C-alpha positions in Angstrom: -75.0 56.6 73.3 -77.9 57.6 75.5 -80.9 55.4 76.2 -84.3 57.0 75.8 -86.3 54.9 78.3 -89.5 56.4 77.0 -88.5 55.5 73.4 -88.2 51.8 74.0 -90.8 49.8 72.1 -92.4 47.8 74.9 -94.5 45.8 72.4 -91.3 44.6 70.8 -89.9 43.7 74.2 -93.0 41.6 74.9 -92.9 40.0 71.4 -89.2 39.3 71.9 -89.8 37.6 75.2 -92.4 35.3 73.6 -90.1 34.8 70.6 -87.3 33.7 73.0 -89.6 31.2 74.8 -91.1 29.8 71.6 -87.7 29.4 70.0 -86.2 27.8 73.2 -89.1 25.4 73.4 -88.8 24.3 69.8 -84.9 24.2 69.8 -84.6 22.2 73.0 -87.5 19.9 72.3 -85.8 18.8 69.1 -82.3 18.5 70.4 -83.1 17.1 73.8 -86.2 15.0 73.1 -84.5 11.8 74.2 -82.8 13.2 77.3 -83.5 11.1 80.4 -81.2 12.6 83.0 -81.9 15.7 85.1 -85.6 15.8 84.5 -86.7 18.1 87.3 -90.4 18.4 86.8 -90.7 21.5 89.1 -92.0 24.8 87.8 -89.2 26.9 89.1 -86.9 26.3 86.0 -89.8 27.4 83.7 -90.6 30.5 85.7 -86.9 31.5 85.7 -86.7 30.8 82.0 -89.7 33.1 81.3 -88.1 35.9 83.4 -84.8 35.5 81.6 -86.6 35.6 78.2 -88.1 39.0 79.0 -84.9 40.4 80.6 -82.9 39.3 77.5 -85.4 41.0 75.2 -85.3 44.1 77.3 -81.5 44.3 77.3 -81.4 43.7 73.5 -84.0 46.5 73.0 -81.9 48.9 75.0 -78.7 48.1 73.2 -80.3 48.3 69.7 -82.3 51.4 70.6 -79.2 53.2 72.0 -77.3 52.6 68.8 -80.2 53.8 66.7 -80.0 50.7 64.6 -82.1 49.3 61.8 -82.7 45.6 61.1 -79.3 44.8 59.6 -77.5 46.5 62.5 -79.8 44.9 65.0 -79.0 41.5 63.5 -75.3 42.3 63.8 -75.6 43.5 67.4 -77.6 40.4 68.3 -75.0 38.1 66.7 -72.2 39.9 68.5 -74.0 39.5 71.9 -74.5 35.8 71.1 -70.9 35.5 70.2 -69.8 37.0 73.5 -72.0 34.6 75.4 -70.5 31.7 73.3 -67.0 32.8 74.3 -68.0 32.4 77.9 -69.3 28.9 77.2 -66.0 28.1 75.3 -63.9 29.1 78.3 -66.1 27.0 80.6 -65.8 24.0 78.2 -62.0 24.4 78.1 -61.9 24.2 81.9 -64.2 21.1 81.9 -67.2 22.8 83.5 -69.5 21.7 80.7 -69.1 19.0 78.1 -68.6 19.5 74.4 -72.2 18.4 73.4 -73.7 20.9 75.9 -71.4 23.6 74.6 -72.6 23.1 71.0 -76.2 23.0 72.1 -75.8 26.2 74.2 -73.9 28.3 71.6 -76.4 27.3 68.8 -79.2 28.5 71.0 -77.6 31.8 72.0 -76.2 32.7 68.6 -79.5 32.2 66.9 -81.9 33.7 69.5 -79.8 36.9 70.2 -79.5 37.4 66.4 -83.2 37.1 66.1 -83.9 39.4 69.0 -81.5 42.0 67.6 -83.2 41.8 64.2 -86.6 42.1 65.9 -85.6 45.2 67.9 -83.8 46.7 64.9 -87.0 46.3 62.8 -89.2 47.8 65.5 -86.9 50.5 66.9 
């Protein structure tokens, strides 16, 4: 399982970064449209979110490319990555670090976006 750094599809990585941002904007605007607390209006959280979107797309590209996957395999790999992230949130929920509603919102986000990123990179590998 070697990674060919020159073989990465950087167009797919950029598309994946934008997909992550668009999906997150839609997902969280629908679920959190009535949220009043913790409304930090500073730009830092948005800048960090953009960076995370592109880093996530890059890592999914490397995993999918290293496995030589197609779209179905990419979707599966993305779902598994989302599932692993969800398990971390589950542990944090069990220890009271986040509440149940935040847990459901977070795992819904991560399961879907990483599955989509995996499929995108599998399609464009």
